N, C-alpha and C positions, 0 to 999 in steps of 0.2 A: 703667522697666526698661532697662538698658544693652543695646546691640546684642550679639547672640550672637557668639561667636568663629566664624570661618569653618569650614566643614566640609571636612575633608581626608581623602583615602584613605590607608590605611596602606600604606607601601611594602612590596614583597614581601621575603621572607627574614628577617622578624623573628619569632623563636620564643622567645627568652630575653631577659633583661635585658642579657646580654653582647652579644647581637646589636644591641640598641638602642645600647649604648655605642659599639660599633665604627662603626655607621652615623652616629651623632651627631658623632663626631670628624671625619668627612669633610665634614659639613655646616657646622660652625662654623669661623670663622677661628681661626688659631693663638692669638691673644691672648685671645679669648673662651674657648677651650678651656682655656687655662692658668688663667684666672680661675675657671671653674666646676669644673674637674677637679683642679687642683693642690692641694697641701698645703703645710705649713710645712717649711722647711729641707730635710732629706734625705728627707722624707715617710715616715719610719719608722712613725709612728703611723697615717698614712693606710693603709699596707699592712697594718699589724697588725690594724686593725679588721676587715678582710675575713678574714684568716688565722685569727683567733681563733674566728669562727663555724665555720669549716671544721674546726677541731680538735675541736670538741664533737661527740659521736656520740649519735644517738638510740637509745632503748632500748624498742622497741615490744612491745606485748602482742598476742596473736592470739586468735581465736575468741571475742571479746567481742561481746555483742549491741549493735548500734549503732543509735541513733535518728538521725533527720535532723540533720545538723550544725547547731549553733547557734554562730555567730561573734560573738554579741552581747557587748559589754563594758560595764562601768559605770565612768564617770569623772565626778567632780565632781557627784555626785548625780543623774546622768542616764544612761539606757541608750542605747547607740549601736550601729549595725549591725555594725561591725567594730572590731578593736583596731589599726587602721592609720591613721596620720596622715601628711600631707605636712609635712616639716620646713620651717622658715622659710629661704628662699633669696632672695638679693637680685637685683634687676635682671633679672627673667626675660624681659623684652622683648629682651634681648641674645641669647636663644636662639631666640625666635620673636616676630613682631610682636604676637601676641595675648597673650603673656606670662602674667601672673597671672590674667587673665580665663579663659584656656583651662585653666589648672591648677585654678582654682576650680570651673569647670563640670564637668570630668572627675572631680575628687575627690567632689563632691556626688553625681554620677550613680552612682559605685561605692560609696557609703556610707562613704567615707574622710573623716577629718577634715582640716582645713587650718589651719596656723599661718602667717599672713601676716607676712612680714618687714617690719620698720620701714624697710628699704631697698627697699621695693617700687617698681617703676617704673609702677604703676597705682594711682590713688587708692583707698584702702581702701573707700570707699562703693560703688564700682563692683564690686569683688571681692565684697563682702558681698551685694549684691543678687543676684548670680549664684549664690552658694553657698546662701543662705537660701531660694532659690526651689524647692529640691528637698526634698520631705518625707522622703526616705530618706537624707538627708545625714548626715555625721558632725559632730563639734564644729567650731566656728569660733572660733579663738583669734588673738590678735595678739601679735607679739613686740615687746619693748621693749629698747632699750639705755639704760644710764644715761649721760647726756651732761652732767651737772653743772648743768643748768638745771631746777630743780624745777617752776617755773611752766610752762615749756614742756612738761614731761612730763605734768603734770596736764591741761593743755589737750588734749594728744594722747589721753590716756586717756579724757577726756570725749567726744572726737570719735569714737573707735572704739566706745565704748559706745553712743552714739546711732546708729551705723551698724549695730549688731546683733551685734558681737563679744561672746563669752560668757566669755572669760577672758584674762588677760595672761600672757605668757611672758617673764620678765625674763632676758636673757642675762647671766650673771655671770662668765664666764671669759675675757673679752676686753677688759681695760682699755686695751690697745693692740693693734694688728694684729700677727699673726704675721709672721715673716720668710719671705716667700713667694718663694723664688728663681725658681721656674718662671714666676711672673707677671712678675718683673723682666726675666728673659731674653726673654720674649715681648713686652715693652714695653706691657703692658696699662695703660690709663688709662680711667677711667670717663668716658663722654661728658658734656659739660657739660649741666646742667639735665636730667639723666636721671632723678633720683629724684623721686617724686611727693610725698614728705614730707621736704623739706630740714630738717636739724637746726638747732639754735640756732647762731647765728653765734659764731665764736671771739672771745674778748675782743680788743679793739683792741690792737695792739702785741704779740701773742703771738709769741715768737721761734721760730725753727726750731732744728734740731739738739738737743743734749742739754738745753738750757734749755727748749725747747718740749716735750720729753718730760716733763720735771719738772712743767711747768705742766699738761700733760694728766693726769699721774698724781695731781696734787693734787685733781682733780675726779673721780677714779675712784670707783666705787660702793663702799660699805661696808655692814656689817650695819645701821648706823644708817639708811641709805637704804632698806633693805628694810623695816625697822620703820616708817619714815615712810610708805612707799608702801602697806603693809598697812593702816595706820590711815586712809588717805584714798581708797584705790581702791574704786570701786563694784563692781569685778569681782574674781573669785577670782584669786590670784596664784600662778603656778608659777615655780620657778627652774630655768633651763637652764644646764648646764655644771658640775654637781655630780659630782666624782670622788673626794672624800675622805670617809670615814665621819664624821669629826668635823664637817665642814660639813653633811652630811646631817642629823646629830642637831641641830645648831644651828638649821637651817632648820625642821625639824619642831617644835622647841620654840617657835618664833615663830608657828606656826600657818599656814604656807604651805599652799596647796591641793594642791600636788604638786611632784615633783622630776623633772627629766630628766637621767638619767645620760648625759653627753655630753662628748666631748673635741673638740667643734666640727669633727667630721669630719676631724681631723688638720690643720686649717687655722691653728691658733693656736700651740700649744706642742708642738713635736716631742718624741718619745721618751716621751710619756705612754703608759700601758698601753692596750690595746684596751678598749672599753666592755664587751664580753662578759666580760672578766676583772674589771672594776671592779664590775659590776652586783650580784653576790651580796652584797658587803659593804655597798653602799648600801641594799639591801633590808633586810638585817639591822639596820642602824643605825637606821632609822626605825620598826621594829617595828610596821608597819601604821598608823602615825599619819597617813600620807598616801600616795597612790599614787605609784609610781615608774615612769617611762617610760624608754625607752632609744633611742638612735639610733647610727649609725655602722656602715657596712659591710653593712647588710641588703640582700641581693641575691637571696634565694631564700625560698620559702615555708617551707622547713625552718628557716631562720634565725629566722622569727617564732615557730615552735614552740619553739625553743631559748630565745629571749628570755623568753617567757612561762613556760616551765618554770623558768627561773632567778629568777622572781619579778616580772618587769615586768608591768604591766597593759596596756600598749600599746607600740607601736613607731612610730618616725618614720623616714621614708624621704626621702632628699635627692637626691643626684646622679642616680639612675635616672629621677626625674621630669623633670629637665632634659633628659636624653637623649631621652625620649619626646616632650617638648615640641619639641625641635629637629627631630625626625624627622617629626612630623605634627600639631603643635599639640595641641588638645584630644583628638583621636583617639589620638595617640601617648601622651599621659599616661594616658588611659583604658586603653589596651592594657597599659602597664606595670603599672598597678594590678590589672587583670584577671589578668595572668600571676601576680602575687604572690598574689592571693587564691585563684586556682585551685590553685596549688601548695600553699598553706597548707591548704586543705581536703583535698587528696589526702594530705598528710603526716599530718594529724590522723587521717583514716580508717585509714591504714596503721599508725599507732601504736596503734590501738584506742581512740581518744578521740573523743567526739562533742560535748563542750562544754568551754569554756576553763577552767572551774573545776577540771577534772580534770588540768590540766597542772601537774605537780609536779616537784621535783628528781629523783625516781626515774624520770622519763621519759628521763633521760640516762645514758649510760655514762661512767664515769671510770676512770682507772687505780686510784685509790683510791675505792671505791664510797661511802665516807662523806665524801668531800671536799666535795661541794656541800652535803650536809645539815649539815656542821659550819659552813658559812659562812652558812646561812640561818636 
C-alpha cells in the first residue's frame, strides 16, 4: 500500500467552489494557474460552459412525500454511490505535492469516481491502490490519448487493467493542442521528466512547424482506431469529446460502452457551444444505446440536477478539484466534493425529488416548455 497523502487542515473562509477558486489562484504561481485554469484562444467556450448552466432554471414540485435521498447511479453494469466523477486532468503534482494520490483518496472517500489522466504525474498503480482501498468508492477509469503507436497503447491498456482500472476513456477531440494564449503569455512549460507515463517517442527526424503538424495529423485517431481498440481492449471503452449527434450515433453503432459530451473544458477548440447546450442532442442521438456523461462548467449542486434532467447519467468535474487540491491537498479535494454533493442533495429535496430516476426534462423551465422534450 502506498503511503497516504499528508493530512492538512482546511484554510478558513472556504464556503463555496468560488471561494476555493479565489484562494487557489493566490497559492499557485502564474504559469501553473494559466495551465490549469486557462482555455483556448479568447476563452469564449470556457466562459460559455459556466453561463449555460446558469441560464437553465429549475422547475420544482412541492408537497411531495420524500423518502431518504438515493444518489446511487448505474454505469457500465455496476451501481455506484453517486453520479459524480473527477475528470481526467494532467500533472496534478503541479497543484500540490501529493497530486493524484490526494485526489484519488478524497474521491474514493466521498463515493465519487475517478478518471486518471494519461498525463498523470503519479504512477497509475499507486493511484489505483489508494482508490480501490475504499469499499464505498466510485468507478476507477483511465484516460487514453491516441498517439499513433498501437503497440504502446495496448501495452498501456494491459498495464492499467492489471492495476485495477475498470474502463478506458479515449479522448477523441484533441488531435493537436488548442491555441492557448494564456499559457503562452505566462510562459508555461512542463517540467522535464514530470509525467509518470511518457508517451511513445516521436519518429526520428520529425520536423517542426507546418511539416511537423502534418506528420502529427497523419497519426491522429480515426474511427478505424476506435474499432481496432474495441476489438482488442479487455476493458469497456468510452469516448470523451463527443459534441456532434452524428458522431454520437456512429460511436453507439460501434458498441462503445459510453460517451462523454465534452468540449475539453474550452481548452482545445474555442467557440464550440457549451456542453449544457450540446447534451440533449447527444442523448437523443444514442437513443439509450449507451450512457451519456457530461463535463464542463459544473460548479454547483444545481448544475448536477440540470445535467441529469437533460439526460446525462453522470457528470465529471475538473478545475474545482484542482482548486481544492491546491488549497489543502486531499482535504481540499474532499471539501470540494462534499460541497457539491451537499448542494446536490439539497437541490433534489427542494425540487421534490428523492431518486435520480425521477430527474426528467420537465424538471426544468424553458421559454418554450416543449423545447427540451423535442430534443430528447
